[in-house]
N, C-alpha and C positions, 0 to 999 in steps of 0.2 A: 603247633598253636595249641593252647589248653581247649579242655571240654568246658561246654557250656551247657548248663541246664535253665530250661524256662519253666517256671513252675506254675501251675496253674492254683487257682485259691481255693474258689468253695467246693469243698466235699475234697479237697486233696491238702494243702496247708491249714486250711480253716475247717474244724470238724462242726458244720452246721447243718447236718442233715435233718436233725430234729428241728430247727428252726425252718429248713425249707418244705419239711413236709406239713408244719403247721400252716405256714403260709400257702402251700400249694391246697390244703384242704379248706381254708378260709376261701380262695378263689374260687373251688370247686362249687362251695355253697352258694355263689352268688348266681350260678346257672343250675341249681337245683341236683348238681351231683354229689352224692354221697361221698363219705370220705374214705382215704385209703390207708391201709398200714404202709408201715416203712417197706417191707417187703413187696407189696404191690405195687407201690410207687415205681421201686428199683426195678421191677420187672417192666413196667409200663412206661417207663421216662424215654423220652425220644429228644434229638435236637435235629433240626430247629423246633423250638418249642409248640407253635401252631399244630405239628403233627402230632404232638403228645395231646394236645387238648382234643383233637380230631378222634384219637383211638377212644376217648372217654365219652365224647358227644355222638360218634357215629357220624360226623362232617364235621368241618373247618369251620371255626367259629367266625361269625360275622366281623366286620370292622369293630362295630359299637361292642360287641362281646367281647373281642380281644381287648380293648381297652379297659372294659371291666373287670375282667380277668386278672390283668396286667397291675392295674391299681391296686386291687384288693391283695393280691399276691406281695406286692412290694411293702404296701402298708403296713402287715401284718408281719413280714419278715424282718422290717425295720424295730419292731416291737422285739421280737423272738431272738435275733440274732446276737446282743450284747451280752446274752448268758452265756454263747458258745465259746468255746476257746479253740488255740492250734490244735492240730492232730497229735498224738502222743509220739514223743521223739523228735518231731518236726525241729525245734530251734537248735537240738543238739545237732542234727545232720546239716541245717544251713550253715552253722558255725564250723564245721569238720570240713564241709565241700570246699568253702571260701579258703580257711587256713590249708588246705592242700593246695592250693595255688590255682584252683578252678574260678569259674565265674557263674554268676547266677542271675536269673532276672524272673519278674513276677509279670503273668500276663492273664488277666482275667475279662470274663464277660459280664462283671458287677459293674456298675456306673463308676468311672473315674473317680468321680469329686466326691463318692461315697467310700470307693475302696481306699484311697490313700489315708484318709483319718483313721481308720482300722488298723490297716498296717503300721503306723507310726505308734498308735495305741500299744501294739504288742512289743513295740521297739525292735523292730527287725528290719526296718528300711534299710540300714545300712549294709545288710546283707546282699542286697542287691544294684547291680549295676543300672536298672531300668525297672520301673513298675508303671504298667500300662492297664487301666481298665477300659471299659465299653465308654466309647462317645457316642454312638448313635442310637438307633432306637433299640429295644431289648428285643430277644427273641430269635436273633439270626446267630449264624454260625463262625466258628473263629478263624478259619483260613484267612481271611482279609485282614484281620486284625494281627495274627500273627507275621503275615507279611511285611507291614507294617512295622511291627516291634523288630524285627531282623533288620529293616531297612535302617532304623533309629540306631541300633547298636552298630551298625556300619563293619568296616572292617576288624573289629576287635573280637567279631563272631563270626565262625566259618557252620553254614546250617548243616554240612556233613559231620561234624563233629560237635553237632547241638542235638538235646534231647529233653522233647517236651514230657513232663511226668503231670500226669491228670488222673480223673476218674470218669471221662465220659468218651465213648465212642469218636465224639467228634472231633477231642484233642487229638487223637491219632491221626484222623483225616487231615486235620490242619497241618499238623508235621509232616506227614507224607507228601503235602502239596506243595511244599518248600525244601524238600531233600533232607530233611531233618530225621532223627529217628523219634520213637515215643515209646513209653512205658505207661502202663496203665494200672492204676490203683483201684481195689475192689471196696474200699471203705468208703465210697461216696454215694452217686447218683445211680449207678448201674451194678445189677449182680455180675458176678465172674461169666455167665453164661450168654451174658449181653455184651461183653466186651472182647471175649476171645474170637469170634467171627472176625474182626477186625483184621489179625492176622499179626499183631504185635504184641510184645512179651506183656503179659498180665501177672501182677504181684498183689501180695496180701499184706503189703506194709511198706511204708515209705523207705524204710532202710533198705529192703529188698531192693527197691526203685533203684535208690541212689547208687547201690553197688551195681546194679546191671547198669546204668547208663554209663558210667564209668567206663566199663569193658564194652559196651556198644560203640561208644563214639572212639575209642582208641582202636578197635578194629580195623 
């Protein structure tokens, strides 16, 4: 059976950290939290996201505060993200992986109805056998979504020969929960220091991630 890659979107294929940071700082401002630098953001960021806000507030946000934070983040992100592009080299890697006879899909915690048009705008939908975004409330973890994603792919994908490439510890935990492999990329939401304790390979480029994915799943 061929090797399958499940790609993460935000911070992995889609180089949107400037938009994420701007949107996060807009959200923080609603509760009087000062802005973070990109390095500070990457050092503090955590999933599930309410725990990230807990780090900054010193407590979990109330339900009303969570709604305020979430709305402010998404409003600003939708303003800023159209200026962002694919991560350097991503298009060539998607093409080469498919041409080598392997398969790939896309799974994001970005809202599905917003994800699909963005992917289509970049002209890369044809590289994926399936594209799934979040269908429920924001702020959750990826494991349940990955399980559904692989179930929908059915017998054409073997979890043991599947590698999730993402930028967050939560990506790796989701992969491990379904018996898949994971490779984490340092160019997104987490620093290398935050990723390495998870215990999966950590790389500094998507090219390294794809090369390693091929070797991991073939082992």
